[in-house]
C-alpha positions, -999 to +999 in steps of 0.1 A: +137+123+287+168+121+309+173+158+306+136+166+314+135+142+344+166+156+360+159+193+354+122+196+347+130+214+314+124+205+278+157+210+259+139+216+226+117+243+240+146+258+261+168+260+230+142+279+210+135+303+238+171+310+242+174+321+206+153+351+214+167+358+248+176+395+252+197+391+283+227+379+263+229+346+281+213+314+268+196+300+299+181+315+330+179+281+347+203+272+375+217+238+366+248+241+389+234+216+414+233+189+387+270+190+380+292+176+408+323+185+389+315+222+388+317+244+357+343+247+329+343+280+310+357+279+274+368+311+258+376+306+221+392+338+209+406+349+176+442+340+186+440+318+218+417+295+237+414+298+275+398+275+300+387+282+336+373+256+361+353+263+392+345+234+415+310+228+427+301+252+456+282+224+473+315+207+482+324+236+504+295+260+507+311+280+535+342+290+516+346+314+487+357+294+457+376+312+430+378+299+395+411+285+384+425+291+349+436+258+334+472+251+324+478+229+295+503+200+294+531+223+283+525+246+312+508+275+293+476+292+305+462+294+269+463+274+237+468+288+202+433+288+186+445+271+154+437+239+136+457+224+107+436+203+084+451+178+059+441+184+024+414+160+011+411+145+046+394+168+071+392+140+097+430+143+102+435+175+123+464+190+143+454+216+169+470+241+192+508+245+193+514+217+169+492+235+144+509+268+151+542+253+141+526+247+107+508+280+104+525+289+071+528+254+057+504+253+027+517+220+014+493+192+020+469+211+042+456+245+055+453+264+087+418+272+101+410+298+128+378+283+142+363+315+156+370+336+125+357+308+103+324+307+122+321+345+122+327+346+085+305+316+078+335+303+058+331+266+048+309+261+078+311+223+079+348+224+082+346+253+107+324+232+129+347+202+128+377+224+136+359+241+165+349+207+179+384+193+175+403+220+193+378+223+222+376+185+226+413+183+228+420+213+251+390+208+274+396+170+275+432+175+285+422+201+312+395+179+327+418+148+327+444+169+347+417+181+371+399+148+377+425+123+366+420+095+342+429+093+305+412+097+272+420+092+236+414+129+230+401+137+196+394+101+188+368+093+214+332+092+203+320+096+239+306+130+249+329+151+269+303+167+292+274+146+306+245+155+329+242+121+345+270+117+370+268+079+367+280+082+331+311+102+341+336+076+330+359+068+301+367+104+296+332+119+301+328+144+330+298+156+350+309+192+344+288+221+332+303+236+300+300+274+296+309+288+262+316+325+255+305+342+223+310+376+207+280+399+212+287+419+180+279+389+157+255+370+180+229+352+159+250+335+132+280+327+154+258+314+183+239+291+159+271+277+145+287+273+180+256+254+193+258+229+164+295+223+170+291+217+207+260+195+207+282+165+198+303+171+230+274+171+254+249+145+266+221+152+264+221+180+239+212+213+255+231+212+288+258+236+275+253+273+283+265+303+263+273+338+277+282+370+258+318+380+264+312+414+279+286+399+303+313+374+314+339+402+318+315+423+339+307+393+361+344+387+368+351+424+374+323+426+399+333+394+417+368+409+423+355+444+431+374+460+402+347+485+393+335+517+410+302+514+428+270+519+409+254+554+411+218+565+405+226+577+370+257+555+365+249+519+360+261+510+326+297+497+319+316+502+286+337+471+280+367+474+256+383+441+247+415+443+228+421+408+216+446+392+193+431+400+159+401+422+168+389+447+193+353+449+205+335+478+222+303+468+241+279+488+262+265+467+290+234+480+309+228+478+346+207+447+342+236+429+324+222+433+290+244+442+260+229+474+247+253+479+218+284+461+205+308+465+175+342+452+165+371+462+142+402+444+129+429+456+153+446+439+182+478+426+197+486+407+165+487+440+146+519+448+163+534+414+155+524+420+118+540+454+119+573+440+132+574+412+106+567+436+078+595+459+091+619+430+092+610+419+057+614+454+042+648+459+059+664+425+054+682+426+021+673+397-002+636+392+007+611+395-020+579+404-002+546+405-021+526+428+002+537+456+026+521+461+060+485+470+055+485+459+019+460+432+028+432+458+026+423+441-006+418+451-042+380+457-041+356+473-018+343+441-004+377+426+007+384+424+044+411+445+060+443+426+069+476+438+084+495+406+075+524+408+051+533+379+029+566+363+018+573+337-008+596+318+016+570+304+040+596+288+062+613+321+067+580+338+074+572+312+101+605+320+118+600+357+115+566+355+132+579+333+160+608+358+167+585+388+163+559+374+187+586+371+214+600+405+207+566+422+210+561+406+243+595+419+254+587+454+241+557+456+265+582+460+293+613+473+275+620+500+249+642+478+227+645+442+218+672+421+200+662+397+173+686+369+162+675+344+136+704+323+123+702+307+089+671+326+080+676+323+042+702+315+016+721+340-007+714+326-041+745+341-056+771+332-030+753+300-018+760+312+017+735+313+046+721+346+057+715+354+093+692+381+108+707+400+138+690+433+145+678+455+173+643+469+172+631+500+191+595+501+205+591+535+189+597+521+154+569+496+157+546+521+172+552+543+142+545+514+119+512+508+137+501+544+137+508+545+099+486+514+094+458+530+116+457+563+097+463+550+061+443+518+062+422+512+093+405+546+095+394+546+058+381+510+063+361+520+093+348+552+077+335+530+048+317+508+074+302+538+091+316+529+125+332+562+134+315+591+151+301+618+128+309+644+154+347+639+151+370+646+122+387+615+107+412+602+132+448+605+125+462+585+154+452+554+175+441+576+205+419+597+182+405+564+167+395+552+202+379+585+210+358+583+178+348+547+183+338+552+220+318+583+210+300+563+184+290+537+210+278+565+233+258+580+205+242+547+197+231+542+234+222+579+241+247+579+270+276+601+280+308+591+298+293+604+330+264+581+328+288+552+330+297+533+361+331+527+345+351+518+313+366+483+316+397+477+295+405+440+290+423+416+266+459+408+260+464+438+237+459+462+266+493+451+279+509+469+249+521+504+260+508+522+229+473+507+232+472+514+269+482+551+265+460+555+234+430+543+254+438+567+283+443+596+260+412+588+240+390+586+271+405+618+285+396+637+254+359+627+260+357+630+298+388+647+311+421+637+327+406+629+361+382+604+345+410+585+329+440+591+352+425+603+384+437+575+407+409+564+430+385+588+413+392+573+378+365+554+361+389+538+336+396+503+349+425+481+337+429+449+357+465+442+367+488+415+353+472+385+336+437+393+350+430+415+320+435+387+296+416+361+317+387+381+331+364+368+304+369+331+310+370+336+348+337+356+347+321+329+326+330+302+351+314+323+379+284+331+357+279+294+351+280+286+388+252+312+393+272+328+421+263+364+429+294+386+431 
């Protein structure tokens, strides 16, 4: 009744209508005037969670108000999207960086990737608890920093987001929550996500959900990153290279997702490649699976690029060092890795240290081998590649085939597109960036991909490419026209 009196809408009817909404956003109602604290966009990715806040435009209607990406208490602009759950007690959870530090600790608990768990419908009750736990913690911390106050995050039973501003106390905030969701697995994921978030809102139904490519396009238009629309060039192809997956989505001129697909490749693939390389070349390790061996032993197993190691403590340290090295290799051609006391020589009882230099070209070769030997056959089996192209033998050829498949599904050509928007943290990696340029050039020519001002291939500079989704969602939630 409170929701209906304040907004004139029935949350039950609104929710059922949203389920069949074809515009890839879950509410067409403008609720922004009901939230004095503005909007908070929440982007739960496969590897990280990002937040962006935009204050209410009514506070200063004459000034352009840009969203601000939230910084956590450690000073980072994103939080690891991980939850560690104690065995036999799923009420005891550790989230974010504390969970990341126990990513390979299988004693007494397990690690959950909330987004992947919801996508796979894997132990859905636990997935919902993990999703609620990490968002309640991260969003609660962000809102407390923005508005002040304190809250026993994770233990409070009070809703985090409230419609009635008079109830905005004791850790509750009159802020409109906007959640992003993947458009390639919309129905199942969205239903799970709604259920998880209902407990964080009062009344239920005030949260809004927007498809990731719609949010990306909203942000790109707000910052004038895209070429102008043409009579026959309205659609935008959004390629989002995330941590563990890449999505390719066609968005029509009316901001409707026309087609979307994803495949298991992202920035983490390069980290997996480096870890596997170190395991194979560090004498004394007994690794159970080589890079790409996670493809599985039957036709129904998911593809995985992650190697395994019996020494889980060593594996944790290898991943930490490799993550830093891959970040360095985005700007350099070589990185030094130094891990003292990595393991123990069982014969001499002496510690063994890892000191090695790694060239970017070596890791690129490892990734290209994974693409041709494992990823391409996997995608061929799923029918995601273009039938007009031969089986790809490189990452650039793979992008050409996948882009062409999307164009075929939507009956478009590259020249019917307003532009191709490349986003996600993985686009910072030189091999990915160059492979995308080459793949697009094969389809539309060098000028299309590398033609300076005439290019329709758009890669936002700096951190904007990683944050355009969550920034765009905050703008979309404010119902501000670009």
